[in-house]
C-alpha positions, 0 to 999 in steps of 0.5 A, a space after each residue: 035409825 029408820 032407813 027410808 027414801 028421804 025427799 029433799 027440798 033444794 037450796 036455791 041460788 040467785 045469780 046474774 046469769 040465771 033464768 026461770 026454767 027451773 021454776 016453770 018446768 021443774 017445779 022449783 020455788 024461789 023468791 027471786 026471778 033469776 033462779 040460777 042453781 037448785 042444789 038438789 043434794 047438799 050439806 054445806 053452810 051455804 046451802 042445806 037440804 031439808 027433809 020433806 017426808 017421814 019421821 025426819 021431816 023438817 030435819 036438815 040433811 046435815 042433822 040427819 047425817 050427824 044423828 045417823 052417823 056416816 054409815 048412811 053415807 057409806 060404810 067406811 067413809 072417812 071424809 071430814 065432810 059430806 062428799 057430793 054436791 048435786 045441782 040443776 044449773 039454768 044458764 040463761 046467760 053464759 057463765 064466767 070462764 073458770 077452773 077448779 083446783 084439785 084437792 091438794 091445792 084447794 085444801 091448802 089454800 081454801 080449806 075446801 075439797 077441790 072440785 071434779 065434776 060432771 055435767 049431764 046436758 038436760 036441755 040446750 038451745 040450738 047453737 048453744 056452746 060450752 067452753 072446755 079446755 085450752 087450745 093447743 097453743 096454750 102456755 103460761 106465758 100466753 096466759 099472762 099476756 092475754 090477761 094483760 091484753 084482756 084477750 084471755 077468752 081466745 085461749 080456750 076451746 068452744 064446742 057446740 052441745 045438745 041435750 043428752 051429752 055428758 061432759 066430765 070436768 076434772 079439776 084443772 080443766 078450764 070450762 064455762 057453761 054457755 047461754 041457753 043450757 040447763 044441766 044436772 051437775 054432780 060434783 065434789 062437795 066444794 064451792 071453790 071456783 077460780 074465775 078466769 074471765 067474766 066478760 066485764 059483767 057487773 055484780 048486784 053491787 054495780 062493780 065487776 065480779 071478782 076474778 082469780 087469775 093468779 090462782 087460776 094460772 096455778 091450777 090450769 091443766 093444759 089437757 090435749 085435744 085428745 084428752 078433752 074428746 075423751 071427756 065428752 060423749 053422748 049418753 045412750 039415746 035408745 033408753 038403755 041404762 048408761 054409765 055417765 061417769 065413774 071416778 074416785 069421787 063418784 059414779 053416775 048412771 042414767 036410767 030410763 025406766 018403767 020398772 027398775 030395781 036398784 040397791 043401796 048397799 052398805 058401801 054407798 048411798 044412792 041419790 036419785 034426781 028425776 029429770 023426766 016423768 013421775 011415779 013412785 019409789 017402793 021401799 019396804 012396801 011403802 010408796 013414795 011419789 016423785 015427779 020431774 025435778 025432784 031428788 031423793 036420798 037413799 041412805 046407804 044400807 037401805 037395800 033394794 028398792 023399786 022405781 015404777 012409772 009410765 016412763 021416767 028418767 033418773 040420774 042416780 049418783 053414788 060414791 
């Protein structure tokens, strides 16, 4: 099959805490007001990208991978499903406090991968906060009592955030995105989320949204304050390349560029999500235009390609 940069149409999601920034500032289209998530790279039954350009236009990314074989994911990749899910998340209101299981627990109980993820803070209102991690006095006994007393929120740590910060969220780390934050999330391809606390909100059916306090208790890891501090840092602000995360699930870099050459080797695809600026991708002498908010999938084995702009920023992810 021909290997070229695939421009992807995202899968969009309406959730009660969503806003409208993804539509007004990032070019997303959705038939509803509260556009909470735009799934930029996804091969899932509950959300699938469509290829917009070239020979495979109109094909889903899943169909493309099936036709091209897993070689376009990465040489030797032996997972039984696509490895990553990349999203923009616009939190007009705060998300539930939640936790994700690791692979072993999740595959056994949910037939899904677990979820380790990272967040790049694209925008944050003044004073915006995240929940990240348990307080030092956390115990299972304290958790059980707090659930019964409806005070579980008090067991978790809150931090102020600003644009350009990075948070690594391993499976087992309690977390929540606060109101007024827009992030780019790179994660394992999983949608398993255990809600710990949801502020008593009602869903579209008028009933409280489901929580999963027992499963959450099983998988919460009581990371130390020192552990949590290692999971947050500021990406380079002087527009030099920044390694945002590297683990056994993914590797993510941020580049500000006017002229940048990257390589999609046989070992991994490269996903490009543009968070600032516009320009072109040049591959085999052909130009592919991009603008802020768009995502391209560069198949493994395509080789070198060049990004050109008058000044743009891209989040580049691979396995």
